[in-house]
N, C-alpha and C positions, 0 to 999 in steps of 0.2 A: 606323351601328349601328341607327338607326331603321328604315331600309329593310329590313335583315335581320330585325328583329322583326316588321315588317308582313308580310314574305314567309312567315315561319313561322306567323303567326297567320291567314293567308288561308284561306278555305274550300276553295279548290282544292288548297292544299298538304295540308290535313288529309284531303281525299278521296283523295289519291294516297298519302301517306306511311303513314297508319294501316293501310289494307289491305295496303300493301307490306310493312310490318313483320310482320304476321301471316302473310302468304304466305311470307316469307323464313324465318321460324321453322319453318314446316311443310315447306317444300320444300328448304331448304338442306342438311339432312343427307343427302338423296337425291342431290344434284348436287355435293357438295363436291369430289369427285375430278375431275369434269369442269371445274369452275371453276379448279382448280389447273392443269390442262392448258391451259386458255385463258389463264390468267395467264402461264404460261411461254412460250406461243406469242407473246404480245404484250409480253413482258418486263415484266409487272406483278406485283410480288411483295407489294404492300401488301394484306393481307387486309381491312383496313378499307375501302379503296377498292372492292374487289370486293363487299363486303357492301352498301355504299351504292348501287352500281350495280344490284345485285340488287333492293334495296328499290324503287328508282325504276322499274326495268323492270316488275317485278311489279305495282306500284301503278298505273302507266299502263295496263297491259294490262287489269287488272280494272276500274279506274274508267272506262275507255272503254265498258264495257257497262252503265253505270248505268241507262239507260232499260230495257234488257232485264231487268236485275235487279229493278227496280221492278215490271215487268209480272209477273214470277214471284212476288214477294212479295205483290202485290195479287190474285193468283189468275187472271190471264189466260193464263199459260203453265202447262203441265202441270196441267190442270184436275183430273185424278184425285187429285192431292195435296191439293186443297182440299176434298174431300168431308168428311173428318172435322173440319177447322177450321170449315167452315160449320155443321155440326151443333152444334158447341160454341158458336158465336156465337149461333145461334138459341136454344139453351137458356139462355145467359146473358142475352140480351135478354128472353126470356119470364119468367125468374125476377125480373129487376129490375122489370119492369112489374107482376108479381103482388105483389111486396113493397111497391111504392108504393101500389097499390090497397088492399092489406090494412091499411096504416097509415092512409091518408087516410079510407077508409070514408065518403066523401061530405063530409068536412070540408075547410075551407080550410087553407092552410099556416099561417096565423097562429094558428089554433085548436089547433095541435099543441103538445105539450110539447117541451122543449128536446131531450130524448133522441130523440123521434120526428122532430123537425126535422133532427137530425144524420143519422139513418138515411135519411131521404128525400133529403137533399142528396147523400149518398154514392152512393145508388142512381141519382139523376138524373145525376150526373157520369158514371156508367157508360153511361147512355143516350145522352149526348152524343157518345160514340164512334161512334154509328151515324147515318146520314143521315136527315133528315126528309122526308116527303112530305106535301104539303098546304100550307095557309096557316099563318102563325105562330100564329094563335089556335086552329087545329084541325089539328094535325100528328100524323103517325103515324111512329114510328121503325121502320125496316126494316133487315134484313141485306142489303145490296146486293152485297157481295163476300165471298169465302170467309174471308179472314183479318181479324184485328182491325186491323192496319195499313191494309189496303185500305179498310175501313169508315171509319177516321179520315180518310183522304185523301178519300174520297167525300163525307164530311159537310161538308167546307169547299169542295170543288170544286162542289157543287151549291148553295152558299149564294146566289150571285148569281142563279141561275135561280129559286129558290124565293122570294127576297125582292124582286128587281127585275125579273124577267122576261126576262133575257138570259142567254146561255150564257157563264158565267164561264170555262169551260175554253177556249173558242175566243177570247174577247176578253181573255184574261188579260194578254197583252203590251200590248194597248192601254191597259188600266188601269195597268199598271206604268209605262208611259212617261208617263202623266199625273201620276204621283206625283213629288214632288221627289227629288233625287238622294240625300238623306240617308235618306229612307224606303225607296227602292229598295235602297240599300246594306245597310241594317239587315235587310231581308227576305232578301236574297241571302245574307247571312252566316248567318242562322238556317237557311235552306234548305241551304246547304253543310254546316253542322254536322249536320243531320238526315240528309242523304244520306251523309255519311261513316260514320255509325253503321250504316246499312242495308248499305252496301257492305262494311264490316268484318264484319258478321254473315254476309254471303254468303261472304266469304273464309274465315271460320271453318268454314262448312259444307263448302267445297271441301277444306280441309285435313283435316277429319274423314273425308270420303269417300275422299280419297287414301290415308290411312293405314288405313282400313278395308279397302280393296283390298290394301294392303301386308300386313296381318295375314293376310288370306285366302291371299295368295300364299305367305307364309312357312309357313303350315300345310300347304298343298298341297305345298310343297317338301319338308317333312319327311316327308310320306307317300310322295312319289316316291323320296326317299333311302332310306327303309325298304324300298321295293320294288326297289331296286337301280338306279334310273335316275339319270343324271347331271343335276344342276341347277346353275344359276348362283348365285353367292354374292350375298347382299343387303348393301347398304352400312350397313344399320341392323339392330338386333336386334328381336325381337318385343316385348320390354319397352319399348324406345324408341318403336316404332310405336304401342303401346297408350297410352303417355303422350301422344304427339302427337295421337292420335285423341281422347282425353278432353279435351285442351286445345282442340282445334278445336271439339268439340261444346259445350264451355262458352262459348267466345267467341261462337259462333253464337247460343246462347240468351240470354246476358247482353246482348249488343249489340242483339239484337232487342227485348228488353224496354226497354232504354234508348232505343231509337228511338221508342217509343210516346209518352212525354211530350214528346220533342223535336218530333214532328209535331203534337201537340196545341198546343204553343206556336206552331208555324208556322201552324196553322190560325187561331189568334187574330189573328195579324198579317195573314193573308190576308183575313179578314173585315173587319178594320179598314180595309185599303186599299180593299176593295169599298165599304164604307159611306161613306168619305170622298170617293171619286172616281167613284162610280157616276153621280152627277148630271152630271158633265162628260162621261162616256161617253154617257149617254142624250141629252144635248144634241147631241153630235156625230152620233149615230145619227139623230136627227130632222133634222139639217141636211143629211146626205148625200142626194143625189138619185141614184136608180138605177132602171133602167139609165141610163148617160150618154146625153145627147142626141146626135143625129147630127152636129152641128157639132163637138162635142168629139172624137168618134171620127175624123172626117175630118181635123181639125187635127192630132191625134196621129199619124195615119198619114202625113200629108204631112211633118210634122216629122221623123218617123223615117226617111222616105225621103230627105229632104235631108241629115240628119246622117250616115246610114250610107253614103250615096252609091250605093245600089243602086236600080235603076229600078223594081223591083217589090216593094220591101220592105213598103210599106203593105198590098198585097194579101195577102202571105204572113202578116203579123201578124194581119190580120183573119180569114183563113181558118183559121189554126192556133191561135188564141187558146184556151187551155184554160179550162174551168170549174172550180169548186172544189166538192168534195164531202167532207163531214166523215164520218170513220169513227165507229164506236160508241165508240172510245176512242183518244186520241192525236191527233197533229196532222192537219190537213186533208190530203187526198190529191188530187193533180192528176189529172184525168180528162179525156180528150179527148171532146168532145161528138159527137153523132151527125153523120156525114158528110152525110146528107140535109138535116138542119136547117141545118148550117153552110153548105152550098152554096146553099141558098135565101136565107139571110140575106146571104151575100156577093154573090149575083147581084142582089139588090135594091139593094145599095149600090154595085155596080160603076159605074153611070153617074155617081153623085156623085163616086166616087174618080177616075174618068177625067177629069171636068170639073176636079176639084181638081188633078190631076196636070198637066193642060194649063196651068192658071193658074200652077202652081208653076214649070213650065219657062219660061214667059214671064217670070216674076219673076226666075228665075235668070239669064236673058239680060240683063235690065236691071241686075241686081246686078253681073254681070261687067263691064259697061261703065261702071258708076258706083261701083266699089268704093272709089275715092279720095274720093267725096263723103261717105260716112258708112256707117251700119249697113245691114243688110238692109232693103230698101225695102218689102217686102210683109208684111202681117199675116196670119200663118197661121191665126189664129182668126177672120178676117173672112169673112163669107158673101157679100160683094159681088164 
């Protein structure tokens, strides 16, 4: 029983089932006859089973696009949709800054009355939804992304860079693995909850658009019927489509507003993990030596050649090794380096690799004749 409760409470389950329910409510009236035909084809007459399958399928399909959904909600996709939200956020930020300046008028916070302190605190909480640029003592709030959700995410994604000088987006998984399992689990639970709200909001928008087109189609059908043209019948009426359109629009707005405080809470946990484990990451960054020395690369190539059993594996790995280039947003992208530069580097290392390969072959012959004596007799990391 405990395992079932944990499964229903999991963040992955919420991210699949909640959008699946919303999608099923909006799509099921349009496909109910098709589902009955499918049930008769496979001899499945239980409507509850078909609804459950519909919820899971719709939920999996929608939740698989979580990254793209976030890109859209942050304003990276369909940028023309973000023009008006950006103007609204710029106006909101400007008003909050003007309100704080008009209340302070050069005074310190402790010198304000209780009512003024409350007003300044509320306005400052609104400012915290936007990322800071500059030092902690002298920072400027800016509108970095078109939507409010995008600015909340940007405000904690840039925290590590503005406070500790390293890219928190790129090194986030390094930080997360430095944290204990309890802290990681707590963060992932909050992240899954926040994601489920955003994905459900997106599902509501899809349902609203679907039934908006349905309403338009029904109106066009009536016009064509009046003109004497034959039209196909609709599985739902205009009244039902209007109700489902209103329900989808309401779900879109309500769940989007609910996602804002959820991401604020996620940002607090993000900043706490950065503050607690940034020292360990910085220590690791200072300890790492790059690029690796020649002996390490030769040993790695020789070991790869021996383990894979291919005579030219080391040369191929050295020649085709990709570099890493980070995009303006999202994960790092693999990029093949210049052929000219790679060829020059590989040509410079070829004599070392050839010498190393010759030693490896000699060691392999000795190991074949002395396999009963013990382990591999050669040290791949040795330069002698």
